[in-house]
C-alpha positions as CSV (number, residue, x, y, z in Angstrom):
1,M,-26.5,32.5,16.9
2,W,-23.0,32.2,15.7
3,W,-21.8,29.4,17.3
4,Q,-24.6,27.1,16.4
5,R,-24.8,28.1,12.8
6,S,-20.8,26.8,13.0
7,W,-21.6,23.6,14.9
8,L,-24.0,23.1,12.0
9,T,-21.0,23.3,9.6
10,I,-19.0,21.2,11.0
11,Q,-21.4,18.9,10.4
12,Q,-22.1,19.3,7.2
13,E,-18.5,18.8,7.1
14,F,-18.2,15.4,8.8
15,S,-21.8,14.5,6.9
16,D,-20.0,12.2,4.3
17,L,-20.8,9.2,5.6
18,G,-24.6,9.4,7.2
19,D,-25.3,5.8,6.9
20,P,-24.4,3.6,9.1
21,E,-23.7,1.0,5.8
22,G,-21.3,3.7,4.0
23,I,-19.5,3.7,7.6
24,T,-18.7,0.5,7.6
25,R,-18.1,-0.2,4.2
26,L,-14.8,2.7,4.6
27,V,-14.0,1.2,8.0
28,V,-13.5,-2.2,6.7
29,R,-11.9,-1.3,3.0
30,M,-9.2,0.2,5.0
31,L,-9.0,-2.1,7.2
32,V,-8.4,-4.6,4.2
33,A,-6.0,-2.7,3.0
34,I,-3.6,-1.8,6.4
35,L,-3.6,-5.9,7.5
36,L,-2.7,-6.6,3.9
37,G,-0.5,-4.4,3.4
38,G,1.2,-4.8,6.9
39,L,0.9,-9.0,5.8
40,L,3.3,-7.8,2.9
41,G,5.4,-5.0,5.4
42,Y,6.4,-8.4,7.9
43,E,7.3,-10.9,5.6
44,R,9.4,-7.6,3.7
45,E,11.1,-6.5,7.5
46,T,11.2,-10.0,8.3
47,A,13.5,-10.4,4.9
48,G,15.7,-7.6,6.5
49,A,14.3,-5.4,3.4
50,A,14.4,-1.3,4.0
51,A,10.3,-1.0,3.0
52,G,9.2,-2.8,6.4
53,L,6.1,-3.5,8.2
54,R,4.6,0.5,8.6
55,T,6.4,1.5,5.1
56,H,4.3,-1.6,3.4
57,M,1.4,-0.4,5.8
58,L,0.5,3.4,5.0
59,V,1.7,3.2,0.8
60,S,-1.7,0.3,1.1
61,L,-3.5,2.5,2.6
62,G,-2.9,5.7,1.1
63,S,-3.6,3.8,-2.1
64,A,-6.9,2.1,-0.5
65,L,-7.5,6.3,-0.1
66,F,-6.4,7.1,-3.5
67,V,-9.7,5.5,-4.7
68,L,-11.8,5.6,-2.1
69,I,-12.3,9.4,-2.5
70,P,-12.9,9.6,-5.3
71,L,-15.1,7.1,-5.8
72,Q,-17.0,8.7,-2.4
73,A,-17.2,12.3,-4.0
74,G,-18.8,10.1,-7.1
75,M,-16.4,9.9,-9.3
76,T,-16.6,7.5,-12.5
77,I,-14.5,4.8,-13.5
78,P,-12.9,6.7,-17.1
79,D,-12.0,9.2,-14.3
80,L,-10.3,7.1,-11.3
81,S,-8.3,5.3,-14.4
82,R,-5.9,9.2,-14.0
83,V,-6.2,9.3,-10.6
84,L,-5.0,4.8,-10.8
85,Q,-1.7,6.5,-13.4
86,G,-1.0,8.9,-11.3
87,V,-0.8,6.3,-7.9
88,T,1.1,3.6,-10.1
89,A,3.6,5.8,-11.8
90,G,4.0,7.4,-7.9
91,I,4.6,4.2,-6.2
92,G,7.7,3.8,-8.6
93,F,9.4,7.0,-7.2
94,L,9.2,5.5,-3.4
95,G,9.9,1.9,-5.0
96,A,13.5,3.2,-7.1
97,G,14.7,4.3,-3.3
98,A,15.2,0.6,-1.5
99,I,16.1,0.0,-5.0
100,L,20.6,0.0,-4.2
101,K,23.3,-0.9,-6.3
102,L,26.2,-1.5,-4.4
103,K,29.8,-0.9,-6.2
104,D,30.0,-4.3,-8.4
105,E,28.2,-3.7,-11.3
106,N,26.4,-6.5,-10.7
107,D,25.4,-6.7,-7.4
108,I,22.0,-4.4,-7.0
109,K,19.4,-4.7,-3.5
110,G,16.0,-3.5,-3.1
111,L,14.5,-4.3,-6.3
112,T,11.9,-7.1,-4.6
113,T,11.4,-4.7,-2.1
114,A,10.9,-1.8,-4.5
115,A,8.5,-4.8,-6.4
116,S,6.5,-5.8,-3.0
117,V,5.5,-1.9,-3.2
118,W,4.6,-2.3,-6.0
119,L,2.5,-4.9,-5.6
120,T,1.0,-4.0,-2.3
121,A,0.2,-0.1,-3.2
122,A,-2.0,-2.7,-6.6
123,V,-4.1,-3.7,-2.5
124,G,-4.5,-1.2,-1.6
125,V,-6.0,-0.2,-4.7
126,A,-8.4,-3.5,-4.8
127,A,-9.1,-3.0,-1.1
128,G,-10.2,0.7,-1.8
129,M,-12.2,-0.2,-5.0
130,G,-13.8,-3.2,-2.6
131,R,-13.1,-6.3,-4.1
132,E,-10.8,-7.4,-1.2
133,T,-10.9,-11.5,-2.2
134,T,-8.9,-9.7,-5.2
135,A,-6.8,-8.3,-3.1
136,V,-6.5,-11.2,-0.7
137,L,-5.6,-13.7,-3.6
138,S,-3.2,-11.4,-4.5
139,T,-1.4,-11.9,-0.9
140,L,-1.6,-15.3,-0.7
141,F,1.1,-15.1,-4.0
142,A,2.9,-12.8,-3.1
143,L,3.4,-14.2,0.5
144,A,4.3,-17.3,-2.1
145,I,6.5,-15.5,-4.3
146,L,8.6,-13.8,-1.3
147,G,8.6,-16.9,0.9
148,L,8.9,-20.0,-0.5
149,L,10.6,-18.5,-3.5
150,R,13.5,-17.5,-1.3
151,L,16.4,-19.0,-2.6
152,P,19.1,-20.7,-0.4
153,G,22.1,-18.2,0.1
154,R,19.7,-15.1,-1.2
155,G,17.2,-12.7,1.1
156,H,18.7,-10.7,4.0
157,R,22.5,-10.8,4.8
158,E,24.9,-10.8,8.4
159,P,27.0,-7.7,7.8
160,G,30.0,-9.0,7.4
161,P,34.0,-6.9,7.7
162,P,34.2,-3.9,4.7
163,A,35.5,-5.7,0.9
164,S,39.0,-4.5,1.1
Protein backbone atom coordinates (compact mmCIF):
# COMPACT_ATOMS: atom_id res chain seq x y z
CA MET A 1 0.00 0.00 0.00
CA TRP A 2 1.14 3.57 -0.71
CA TRP A 3 0.59 4.75 2.88
CA GLN A 4 2.85 1.99 4.27
CA ARG A 5 5.59 2.93 1.83
CA SER A 6 5.08 6.59 2.71
CA TRP A 7 5.32 5.83 6.43
CA LEU A 8 8.52 3.83 5.89
CA THR A 9 9.97 6.72 3.89
CA ILE A 10 9.14 9.15 6.71
CA GLN A 11 10.80 6.82 9.23
CA GLN A 12 13.91 6.64 7.07
CA GLU A 13 14.04 10.44 6.80
CA PHE A 14 14.14 10.71 10.60
CA SER A 15 16.57 7.83 11.16
CA ASP A 16 19.77 9.90 11.11
CA LEU A 17 20.05 9.43 14.88
CA GLY A 18 18.83 5.89 15.32
CA ASP A 19 20.69 4.95 18.49
CA PRO A 20 20.22 6.48 21.97
CA GLU A 21 23.92 7.43 22.15
CA GLY A 22 23.69 9.53 19.00
CA ILE A 23 20.54 11.27 20.17
CA THR A 24 22.05 11.98 23.60
CA ARG A 25 25.26 13.28 22.05
CA LEU A 26 23.34 15.63 19.75
CA VAL A 27 21.10 16.93 22.53
CA VAL A 28 24.00 17.49 24.95
CA ARG A 29 26.08 19.36 22.37
CA MET A 30 23.17 21.55 21.32
CA LEU A 31 22.15 22.27 24.93
CA VAL A 32 25.72 23.17 25.89
CA ALA A 33 25.90 25.55 22.93
CA ILE A 34 22.56 27.16 23.84
CA LEU A 35 23.37 27.52 27.54
CA LEU A 36 26.85 28.94 27.02
CA GLY A 37 25.62 31.30 24.32
CA GLY A 38 22.88 32.33 26.74
CA LEU A 39 25.40 33.16 29.46
CA LEU A 40 27.36 35.37 27.10
CA GLY A 41 24.20 36.94 25.74
CA TYR A 42 22.85 37.63 29.22
CA GLU A 43 26.05 39.47 30.11
CA ARG A 44 25.79 41.58 26.94
CA GLU A 45 22.11 42.26 27.53
CA THR A 46 22.72 43.45 31.10
CA ALA A 47 25.44 45.75 29.72
CA GLY A 48 22.85 47.31 27.39
CA ALA A 49 24.34 45.88 24.20
CA ALA A 50 22.29 45.60 21.02
CA ALA A 51 22.98 41.86 20.63
CA GLY A 52 21.75 40.12 23.76
CA LEU A 53 20.48 36.84 25.08
CA ARG A 54 18.55 35.48 22.10
CA THR A 55 21.11 36.59 19.52
CA HIS A 56 24.00 34.93 21.34
CA MET A 57 21.99 31.75 21.93
CA LEU A 58 21.09 31.52 18.25
CA VAL A 59 24.65 32.24 17.10
CA SER A 60 26.02 29.53 19.37
CA LEU A 61 23.37 26.98 18.37
CA GLY A 62 23.76 27.79 14.68
CA SER A 63 27.52 27.42 14.86
CA ALA A 64 27.14 24.09 16.65
CA LEU A 65 24.79 22.89 13.92
CA PHE A 66 27.21 23.93 11.20
CA VAL A 67 29.71 21.42 12.57
CA LEU A 68 27.31 18.80 13.91
CA ILE A 69 25.64 18.17 10.57
CA PRO A 70 28.87 17.55 8.61
CA LEU A 71 30.19 15.35 11.43
CA GLN A 72 26.98 13.29 11.33
CA ALA A 73 27.37 12.96 7.59
CA GLY A 74 30.89 11.57 8.02
CA MET A 75 32.80 14.59 6.76
CA THR A 76 36.52 14.44 7.47
CA ILE A 77 38.27 17.09 9.56
CA PRO A 78 40.13 18.60 6.55
CA ASP A 79 36.78 19.00 4.79
CA LEU A 80 35.22 20.39 7.96
CA SER A 81 37.87 23.12 8.02
CA ARG A 82 36.19 24.69 4.99
CA VAL A 83 32.88 24.76 6.87
CA LEU A 84 34.63 26.47 9.78
CA GLN A 85 36.14 29.05 7.45
CA GLY A 86 32.66 29.87 6.18
CA VAL A 87 31.22 30.16 9.70
CA THR A 88 34.11 32.37 10.81
CA ALA A 89 33.77 34.70 7.84
CA GLY A 90 29.98 34.73 7.91
CA ILE A 91 29.74 35.59 11.58
CA GLY A 92 31.88 38.66 10.89
CA PHE A 93 29.00 40.12 8.88
CA LEU A 94 26.63 39.66 11.80
CA GLY A 95 29.14 41.24 14.18
CA ALA A 96 29.67 44.15 11.81
CA GLY A 97 25.98 44.95 12.15
CA ALA A 98 26.49 45.62 15.85
CA ILE A 99 29.16 48.27 15.27
CA LEU A 100 28.10 51.90 15.09
CA LYS A 101 30.31 54.85 14.33
CA LEU A 102 28.90 57.97 15.91
CA LYS A 103 29.42 61.58 14.83
CA ASP A 104 32.62 61.91 16.82
CA GLU A 105 35.24 59.96 14.84
CA ASN A 106 36.67 58.50 18.05
CA ASP A 107 33.31 57.29 19.35
CA ILE A 108 32.65 53.80 18.07
CA LYS A 109 30.12 51.57 19.84
CA GLY A 110 29.52 47.88 19.52
CA LEU A 111 33.04 46.51 19.06
CA THR A 112 32.85 44.49 22.27
CA THR A 113 29.45 43.12 21.32
CA ALA A 114 30.72 42.22 17.84
CA ALA A 115 33.68 40.45 19.44
CA SER A 116 31.37 38.60 21.84
CA VAL A 117 29.18 37.43 18.93
CA TRP A 118 32.32 36.21 17.15
CA LEU A 119 33.52 34.40 20.29
CA THR A 120 30.05 32.94 20.85
CA ALA A 121 30.25 31.35 17.41
CA ALA A 122 33.55 29.74 18.39
CA VAL A 123 31.99 28.46 21.63
CA GLY A 124 29.17 26.94 19.58
CA VAL A 125 31.67 25.28 17.25
CA ALA A 126 33.55 23.82 20.23
CA ALA A 127 30.32 22.47 21.73
CA GLY A 128 29.18 21.09 18.37
CA MET A 129 32.46 19.25 17.91
CA GLY A 130 32.17 17.65 21.34
CA ARG A 131 34.74 19.86 22.98
CA GLU A 132 32.44 20.84 25.83
CA THR A 133 35.24 21.53 28.33
CA THR A 134 36.90 23.92 25.88
CA ALA A 135 33.55 25.62 25.30
CA VAL A 136 32.90 26.02 29.04
CA LEU A 137 36.40 27.32 29.80
CA SER A 138 36.24 29.77 26.90
CA THR A 139 32.90 31.05 28.14
CA LEU A 140 34.24 31.51 31.67
CA PHE A 141 37.25 33.43 30.34
CA ALA A 142 34.97 35.58 28.18
CA LEU A 143 32.66 36.33 31.11
CA ALA A 144 35.68 37.36 33.17
CA ILE A 145 36.88 39.65 30.40
CA LEU A 146 33.44 41.15 29.80
CA GLY A 147 32.45 41.52 33.45
CA LEU A 148 35.55 41.95 35.54
CA LEU A 149 37.48 44.13 33.12
CA ARG A 150 34.65 46.58 32.49
CA LEU A 151 36.11 50.05 32.97
CA PRO A 152 34.25 52.55 35.15
CA GLY A 153 32.28 54.98 33.04
CA ARG A 154 32.05 52.52 30.13
CA GLY A 155 29.40 50.01 29.24
CA HIS A 156 25.72 50.77 29.46
CA ARG A 157 24.94 54.46 29.37
CA GLU A 158 21.55 55.99 29.83
CA PRO A 159 20.52 58.07 26.85
CA GLY A 160 20.98 61.74 27.47
CA PRO A 161 19.69 64.83 25.76
CA PRO A 162 20.63 65.21 22.10
CA ALA A 163 23.89 66.97 21.41
CA SER A 164 23.50 70.53 20.24
